[in-house]
Phi, psi and omega in degrees: 000329184294344182259355183289136181288155177266135185245139171269142187239124176250138183231142172254127178285168173296329179267355185251164179245003174230160179266140185238146179287130184240347177159194190224153176203156174268141174207163181279339183200167187299320180299313181296320178300316178297315183294321177290322175295317171305314180291327191271311193255351177222052179296337180260022179052037179272340181266158174245344181204149180221134173240143173229150181211134173294139184301330181293336182276356180265129177248137189229149167292161181272122174302331177290347175256023188301311180299315182291324183283325183265345183305323182295346180283337180293334182284348190241066184302330178297349170278353181287142179300337184303338186279351185241138170263132184261136175294146180302324179284003170282115189264321192253081175218000000 
């Protein structure tokens, strides 16, 4: 087991439209990771879909550079959702 890669686990709930990160686990291959994720993270039958991805394939921004990384977005106020009117029949936003 010490050579097994680390997988990140994402589960989509019955009521959700997106997958949420629920934890990590070690497995010998992706199929084993999915099966172990099912057993560990969806014991109450709340999930409808599971994604697993090897942790080495995830690239993340550096939390120490948060302000410099996200600061340019503040100059683009037109991207804020307050500028758009959504129709009442739109359910999933």
